[in-house]
C-alpha positions, -999 to 999 in steps of 0.1 A, spaced: -2 5 0 18 31 -8 4 71 -16 22 95 -29 20 126 -5 1 154 -21 -29 127 -25 -30 120 12 -59 137 26 -54 171 43 -73 174 75 -61 207 76 -50 237 56 -40 273 60 -17 298 50 13 276 66 6 244 79 -9 215 60 -8 181 77 -19 157 59 -38 116 72 -31 85 55 -63 65 86 -56 28 82 -20 25 72 -10 -8 87 -20 -31 118 9 -28 145 -10 -50 170 7 -77 183 42 -56 182 66 -45 203 86 -19 203 94 -1 173 128 6 155 137 41 132 159 30 106 173 55 74 183 36 45 199 41 16 207 19 -16 213 25 -48 204 12 -83 205 -26 -87 201 -38 -50 176 -68 -52 178 -81 -18 159 -112 -24 187 -136 -21 190 -124 10 162 -134 21 163 -168 12 159 -195 35 136 -170 61 98 -183 62 87 -178 24 117 -166 15 104 -131 23 108 -102 51 76 -105 73 87 -82 87 62 -49 90 67 -15 75 53 17 73 80 42 53 86 74 32 101 72 2 127 103 7 144 99 -27 145 70 -59 126 37 -68 121 7 -57 104 -23 -71 82 -43 -41 74 -80 -46 54 -96 -20 44 -141 -15 13 -136 -28 19 -127 -68 15 -88 -60 37 -62 -67 40 -24 -68 65 3 -71 70 29 -48 86 68 -59 94 98 -42 72 111 -20 50 82 -18 38 79 22 40 34 28 32 0 44 52 -29 38 30 -60 57 51 -92 59 58 -113 30 78 -87 7 112 -88 -11 127 -48 -23 144 -48 -55 159 -9 -62 157 1 -100 172 40 -94 192 45 -57 171 57 -34 165 72 3 139 54 21 126 63 59 112 27 75 95 26 112 94 -15 116 91 -41 145 126 -37 165 120 -76 170 112 -88 137 126 -70 115 164 -72 134 155 -107 134 158 -103 91 183 -79 90 207 -105 110 197 -131 86 211 -115 55 244 -97 74 246 -134 74 236 -142 40 260 -113 30 294 -131 49 286 -162 29 
């Protein structure tokens, strides 16, 4: 699920201040502490090979975030594919992989335990 910043409904829109809110944007119940993450990813980066061995060979941590720059293709285990671009607010549910089309800068908010597990697995895969 993603939405361009300018398509998020404005709840407040007065001179000097605009507050936009996308409602029902994922569900964080059942997760503990959240981590704030900043990713810089080069074009051509594909994390799919690094996810092999995880459940469904996919990242099982949900993410809420914002695309500061670039373009990524997100593939889900249900076969759905979507493209997120600069200025998109997004929610990626568990069961996904990411491929970078154009150099990207991304801010993520993720359940700390679940995403730490995925990043540790990816680090082990990179080190052989």
